Each structure stands twice: as C-alpha cells, then as structure tokens.
KOLLOKE-563723 format. One record per residue (C-alpha): x, y, z; residue number from 1. Coordinates in steps of 0.2 Angstrom, whole numbers. Layout:
<atoms>
ATOM|X|Y|Z|NUM
...
</atoms>
This chain:
<atoms>
ATOM|751|-436|-541|1
ATOM|743|-450|-552|2
ATOM|738|-468|-550|3
ATOM|745|-471|-567|4
ATOM|758|-485|-571|5
ATOM|774|-476|-575|6
ATOM|789|-482|-585|7
ATOM|802|-490|-574|8
ATOM|789|-498|-563|9
ATOM|787|-517|-563|10
ATOM|778|-522|-579|11
ATOM|769|-536|-572|12
ATOM|761|-546|-586|13
ATOM|761|-532|-599|14
ATOM|768|-533|-616|15
ATOM|771|-518|-627|16
ATOM|770|-513|-645|17
ATOM|774|-496|-652|18
ATOM|770|-486|-668|19
ATOM|765|-469|-674|20
ATOM|746|-465|-676|21
ATOM|738|-453|-688|22
ATOM|724|-444|-679|23
ATOM|707|-440|-685|24
ATOM|710|-422|-679|25
ATOM|726|-421|-689|26
ATOM|744|-424|-685|27
ATOM|752|-439|-678|28
ATOM|755|-447|-661|29
ATOM|770|-458|-657|30
ATOM|762|-472|-645|31
ATOM|765|-487|-635|32
ATOM|751|-499|-631|33
ATOM|752|-511|-617|34
ATOM|742|-527|-618|35
ATOM|741|-544|-610|36
ATOM|737|-561|-617|37
ATOM|731|-578|-611|38
ATOM|731|-595|-620|39
ATOM|740|-600|-635|40
ATOM|738|-593|-653|41
ATOM|735|-608|-665|42
ATOM|746|-611|-681|43
ATOM|732|-603|-692|44
ATOM|730|-588|-680|45
ATOM|712|-591|-681|46
ATOM|708|-593|-662|47
ATOM|711|-575|-656|48
ATOM|698|-565|-646|49
ATOM|700|-547|-643|50
ATOM|693|-540|-627|51
ATOM|690|-522|-625|52
ATOM|689|-514|-607|53
ATOM|678|-500|-601|54
ATOM|683|-482|-596|55
ATOM|693|-486|-580|56
ATOM|698|-503|-585|57
ATOM|715|-509|-591|58
ATOM|724|-524|-599|59
ATOM|723|-534|-583|60
ATOM|707|-543|-586|61
ATOM|712|-559|-577|62
ATOM|722|-563|-562|63
ATOM|725|-556|-544|64
ATOM|732|-539|-539|65
ATOM|751|-542|-540|66
ATOM|767|-533|-543|67
ATOM|764|-521|-558|68
ATOM|745|-523|-556|69
ATOM|736|-513|-543|70
ATOM|719|-521|-546|71
ATOM|713|-539|-549|72
ATOM|707|-544|-566|73
ATOM|690|-536|-570|74
ATOM|683|-551|-580|75
ATOM|690|-566|-570|76
ATOM|673|-574|-571|77
ATOM|673|-575|-590|78
ATOM|691|-578|-595|79
ATOM|701|-593|-591|80
ATOM|703|-612|-593|81
ATOM|685|-620|-595|82
ATOM|677|-603|-594|83
ATOM|666|-595|-607|84
ATOM|681|-587|-615|85
ATOM|691|-603|-613|86
ATOM|709|-600|-614|87
ATOM|712|-619|-617|88
ATOM|704|-615|-634|89
ATOM|706|-597|-637|90
ATOM|720|-584|-637|91
ATOM|714|-569|-628|92
ATOM|721|-552|-631|93
ATOM|717|-537|-619|94
ATOM|725|-520|-624|95
ATOM|725|-505|-613|96
ATOM|717|-491|-623|97
ATOM|727|-477|-631|98
ATOM|725|-462|-620|99
ATOM|724|-474|-604|100
ATOM|736|-474|-590|101
ATOM|741|-492|-587|102
ATOM|755|-494|-599|103
ATOM|748|-486|-615|104
ATOM|753|-469|-620|105
ATOM|742|-456|-612|106
ATOM|744|-439|-603|107
ATOM|754|-446|-589|108
ATOM|767|-454|-601|109
ATOM|783|-446|-607|110
ATOM|782|-435|-621|111
ATOM|797|-436|-633|112
ATOM|805|-422|-624|113
ATOM|805|-433|-608|114
ATOM|792|-423|-598|115
ATOM|774|-430|-596|116
ATOM|763|-426|-610|117
ATOM|750|-418|-599|118
ATOM|740|-404|-607|119
ATOM|750|-407|-623|120
ATOM|741|-424|-626|121
ATOM|730|-423|-641|122
ATOM|712|-427|-643|123
ATOM|710|-445|-648|124
ATOM|694|-453|-654|125
ATOM|688|-471|-653|126
ATOM|693|-473|-671|127
ATOM|710|-468|-667|128
ATOM|711|-480|-653|129
ATOM|705|-494|-664|130
ATOM|718|-489|-677|131
ATOM|732|-490|-664|132
ATOM|726|-507|-659|133
ATOM|728|-514|-676|134
ATOM|747|-513|-672|135
ATOM|744|-526|-658|136
ATOM|735|-538|-670|137
ATOM|749|-535|-683|138
ATOM|763|-538|-671|139
ATOM|755|-555|-665|140
ATOM|751|-560|-683|141
ATOM|732|-560|-681|142
ATOM|724|-555|-698|143
ATOM|706|-559|-692|144
ATOM|699|-560|-674|145
ATOM|688|-575|-670|146
ATOM|678|-562|-660|147
ATOM|679|-545|-653|148
ATOM|670|-542|-637|149
ATOM|668|-526|-626|150
ATOM|656|-517|-615|151
ATOM|652|-498|-612|152
ATOM|668|-489|-619|153
ATOM|675|-506|-624|154
ATOM|659|-509|-634|155
ATOM|662|-493|-643|156
ATOM|679|-499|-648|157
ATOM|672|-517|-652|158
ATOM|659|-509|-664|159
ATOM|672|-498|-672|160
ATOM|683|-513|-675|161
ATOM|669|-521|-684|162
ATOM|664|-506|-694|163
ATOM|681|-500|-698|164
ATOM|690|-517|-701|165
ATOM|675|-528|-706|166
ATOM|687|-541|-714|167
ATOM|696|-543|-698|168
ATOM|681|-547|-686|169
ATOM|672|-564|-688|170
ATOM|661|-561|-673|171
ATOM|656|-546|-662|172
ATOM|648|-544|-645|173
ATOM|644|-527|-640|174
ATOM|638|-525|-622|175
ATOM|629|-510|-614|176
ATOM|635|-498|-627|177
ATOM|630|-487|-642|178
ATOM|634|-483|-660|179
ATOM|634|-464|-656|180
ATOM|635|-455|-639|181
ATOM|619|-447|-634|182
ATOM|615|-430|-627|183
ATOM|611|-438|-610|184
ATOM|628|-447|-610|185
ATOM|637|-431|-614|186
ATOM|627|-422|-601|187
ATOM|632|-434|-588|188
ATOM|650|-432|-593|189
ATOM|650|-413|-593|190
ATOM|650|-411|-574|191
ATOM|663|-425|-572|192
ATOM|675|-415|-584|193
ATOM|671|-399|-575|194
ATOM|675|-407|-558|195
ATOM|692|-412|-563|196
ATOM|697|-396|-572|197
ATOM|690|-385|-558|198
ATOM|702|-394|-545|199
ATOM|716|-382|-540|200
ATOM|728|-397|-542|201
ATOM|724|-399|-561|202
ATOM|736|-385|-566|203
ATOM|729|-385|-584|204
ATOM|733|-403|-585|205
ATOM|751|-401|-581|206
ATOM|751|-408|-563|207
ATOM|761|-425|-565|208
ATOM|777|-418|-559|209
ATOM|770|-404|-548|210
ATOM|774|-406|-529|211
ATOM|759|-408|-518|212
ATOM|748|-419|-528|213
ATOM|736|-418|-543|214
ATOM|717|-416|-545|215
ATOM|712|-431|-534|216
ATOM|697|-422|-527|217
ATOM|690|-418|-544|218
ATOM|693|-435|-550|219
ATOM|684|-442|-535|220
ATOM|669|-431|-538|221
ATOM|669|-437|-556|222
ATOM|669|-455|-550|223
ATOM|655|-452|-538|224
ATOM|644|-444|-552|225
ATOM|649|-458|-564|226
ATOM|646|-472|-552|227
ATOM|629|-466|-547|228
ATOM|624|-468|-566|229
ATOM|632|-485|-567|230
ATOM|620|-493|-554|231
ATOM|601|-493|-555|232
ATOM|589|-483|-543|233
ATOM|581|-499|-538|234
ATOM|598|-507|-533|235
ATOM|603|-492|-523|236
ATOM|586|-491|-514|237
ATOM|587|-510|-510|238
ATOM|605|-509|-505|239
ATOM|606|-493|-495|240
ATOM|589|-485|-493|241
ATOM|589|-470|-482|242
ATOM|601|-479|-469|243
ATOM|615|-469|-461|244
ATOM|633|-475|-462|245
ATOM|637|-485|-447|246
ATOM|642|-474|-432|247
ATOM|637|-458|-442|248
ATOM|622|-446|-441|249
ATOM|619|-435|-456|250
ATOM|610|-423|-444|251
ATOM|627|-420|-436|252
ATOM|638|-420|-451|253
ATOM|639|-439|-454|254
ATOM|635|-448|-471|255
ATOM|621|-459|-478|256
ATOM|627|-476|-482|257
ATOM|626|-473|-500|258
ATOM|637|-458|-498|259
ATOM|650|-469|-490|260
ATOM|649|-481|-504|261
ATOM|652|-467|-517|262
ATOM|666|-461|-507|263
ATOM|674|-478|-506|264
ATOM|674|-480|-525|265
ATOM|681|-462|-527|266
ATOM|696|-466|-516|267
ATOM|699|-483|-525|268
ATOM|700|-474|-542|269
ATOM|712|-461|-537|270
ATOM|724|-474|-531|271
ATOM|724|-483|-548|272
ATOM|720|-470|-562|273
ATOM|725|-454|-569|274
ATOM|714|-439|-570|275
ATOM|721|-433|-587|276
ATOM|717|-450|-594|277
ATOM|699|-449|-587|278
ATOM|697|-432|-596|279
ATOM|704|-439|-613|280
ATOM|694|-455|-613|281
ATOM|678|-447|-607|282
ATOM|680|-434|-622|283
ATOM|684|-449|-634|284
ATOM|667|-457|-628|285
ATOM|658|-440|-631|286
ATOM|664|-439|-649|287
ATOM|660|-458|-652|288
ATOM|650|-459|-668|289
ATOM|653|-474|-680|290
ATOM|643|-464|-694|291
ATOM|655|-449|-694|292
ATOM|662|-448|-712|293
ATOM|653|-464|-717|294
ATOM|636|-457|-722|295
ATOM|628|-459|-705|296
ATOM|626|-473|-692|297
ATOM|614|-483|-703|298
ATOM|627|-484|-717|299
ATOM|641|-488|-705|300
ATOM|632|-502|-697|301
ATOM|628|-509|-714|302
ATOM|647|-512|-717|303
ATOM|648|-525|-703|304
ATOM|650|-543|-709|305
ATOM|653|-551|-692|306
ATOM|641|-562|-683|307
ATOM|634|-549|-671|308
ATOM|626|-549|-654|309
ATOM|621|-533|-646|310
ATOM|616|-534|-628|311
ATOM|609|-521|-617|312
ATOM|604|-521|-598|313
ATOM|586|-519|-593|314
ATOM|590|-508|-579|315
ATOM|604|-498|-587|316
ATOM|600|-479|-586|317
ATOM|616|-473|-594|318
ATOM|616|-484|-610|319
ATOM|597|-489|-611|320
ATOM|591|-504|-620|321
ATOM|585|-495|-636|322
ATOM|603|-491|-640|323
ATOM|608|-509|-640|324
ATOM|593|-513|-650|325
ATOM|597|-500|-663|326
ATOM|614|-508|-666|327
ATOM|606|-525|-668|328
ATOM|593|-518|-680|329
ATOM|606|-510|-690|330
ATOM|617|-525|-693|331
ATOM|611|-539|-705|332
ATOM|607|-555|-696|333
ATOM|612|-548|-679|334
ATOM|604|-554|-663|335
ATOM|598|-542|-649|336
ATOM|599|-549|-631|337
ATOM|593|-542|-615|338
ATOM|603|-544|-599|339
ATOM|591|-545|-585|340
ATOM|599|-537|-569|341
ATOM|595|-525|-555|342
ATOM|613|-519|-556|343
ATOM|611|-506|-570|344
ATOM|625|-502|-582|345
ATOM|638|-511|-572|346
ATOM|629|-528|-575|347
ATOM|640|-532|-590|348
ATOM|654|-534|-577|349
ATOM|643|-543|-564|350
ATOM|631|-554|-573|351
ATOM|644|-567|-579|352
ATOM|632|-581|-581|353
ATOM|621|-572|-593|354
ATOM|636|-565|-602|355
ATOM|644|-582|-603|356
ATOM|629|-589|-612|357
ATOM|630|-575|-625|358
ATOM|649|-577|-627|359
ATOM|647|-596|-629|360
ATOM|633|-594|-642|361
ATOM|644|-581|-652|362
ATOM|660|-591|-652|363
ATOM|652|-608|-656|364
ATOM|651|-603|-674|365
ATOM|669|-597|-674|366
ATOM|679|-597|-690|367
ATOM|689|-614|-692|368
</atoms>
C-alpha cells in the first residue's frame, strides 16, 4: 500500500518532463519529473520563479484538493493573482522532487522492467535532484530564474541551484534551511528511518505490490517524530499543555491531546505519501552539503551571484537561526532575516505575511 500517485491515475494539473540523470554516486537514472505552473511566461522568459517544496510537499502548491491531487495547495497564501508571488506578473514553476511520490520518479514508480523500483531505487542527492530539475527549465525555455525560493528541504534545493547553476539564478530566498546537514538533524532522522525499515510491512523496500499493505505504521511513527521537531515547545505547551484528549483518560489507556494531534498527522501522511520516498528523501537531506567537492561550504557559498535572502525562524529547534545566518554571512551582499513566530520550523509555511514581505523585497529588484 502507498499514498503515492501512480501512473494511470488522473494527472490533475501535473505536466511531465523526462530525461536521464547521471548520479553523484555513479550510474544513471531514467526519470520523469512532475511539475505544475501558474501564470504566463513572458516573451523574454525573464519572469519565471522556481518554488521548491519541503520533504512531504509536492508540485501542488496552489489550489484545492481535487481529482489527481489529494491535498490542497501548501502555499496558497503566497502564490496567486495579487499575492506576494503574483501570477499576474510571474510565471511560477513547482516541480515534484526526484525521489518523490507525486508524479516524479521514486521508489513507487515503474522500473524499466515494469515493476516498482522499490529497493532498487538508487540513492539520490540534493545535487542530483537539482540537476534533474534543469530539464524542467530547459523544456520551458527558461535560461535564468527571476527567483528560486524554498524552505527546509526546498531551501536545500534552492541553495544548490544558486551554487551549482549561479548564472541561472537571479535571486534566491532560502527559508529555514542549511548549507550542510548537521549532526542534530541527522540524529533526528535516524529513528524515523529505523521506524520505517523495522515495520514488518517494509519488505526490504519492496512492498508496493505486496498484498496486505506497506509500512504504514512505521511511516506514521516517523511522521510523529518529525512533526514534534517541526513545532516549538512553547507552541505545544500553549496549545495542548497537559490536557487529555476529549473523552479519553491517559490513566485508563487514553491519549493526551498532543498525542492525538501527532496521530492525526501520522494518518494524514500515510494517505498521501510513500514510505520509500520518505526514506530516499530523508537520506538525501542527510547527505546535503553544498561544499562537497567544492572546497568546503565557504567556497561553495562564494560562488553565488544571486541577490540572496536567508531567513530563519526564531523558534525553530530543527533548523536553528545560526544556520540561516551562516548562509547569509557566506554570500556576498546577502541579507539575513528573522521570522518571528511561535510555530517553530513549520513557520515558513504558516507565517505568510512575514514571508510575503521577504518575497516582495527580493523580487522587486528582478531582472528586466
């Protein structure tokens, strides 16, 4: 069982581009990337903005849940006519990441032999993912992005675009992210990966066509761990405190309200995501390092020529402020900004008014 979009299902708003990607670890991967667009590309192809999603996001950044899309747009508050990323002015492109599960090639996708990739799916890095995304830009005729914007895992990809393809990025906004995964982030990821791989339904990663379901329990545990790190202690205390879930008593086997909250998010994810993709993408985040093979992080950041804003969240306990400040300090002329919010790491999805101001300031100096 998987929450992945599978070939033959309604495509919704998705468009597709295919290619063959050489991988950092060696070998090649034939791939398809799903993407969605909003707005109109101008004759000079100078008004395109690339938006990169976080770990469990997808290409459906705008719009309702509808046929082909199980969830509503995750950045509806920022993208659209008259909004910060104004689709009356800009052409917005949102790809589903390589290794994902909502139309792009990942473990749930068909291998060339017709069976799911499963355990055969190779390790892909953030650098591989960005290299594959250049096929989307090339297909659309976009030689240079007016801006590349992303948060969390999307921020890693946005940063990699600016480091690896500096001539193709005019402006860069990196939200709640890092130039290199930290020991703390890798440590939080480790029990999530173990939870999925320890589920009897994992079958070594080859569960997609096995009757009786996949590692939903393990994926749910992983989501619970992750979601606890996405919110701040202060918010959880204020929102839930020590309260019991309505009608339940923890002394008699019931749940605390915060446990019910985590259970809810675990169930939601299993209905729209694939455990294999969760593993692949988590490992790509763990290996994220813009300095690999480039003389270190400082040298890599020095390659960026884009107007850059690196913004962190003051209550983020997963991607702390110093990581965003380090990005800004490493890029010539970059701005460091603080998103003031009690909501922790997820603030880059929630605090749309603050992020809108950052976006407007960034794109106001766009290439003509």
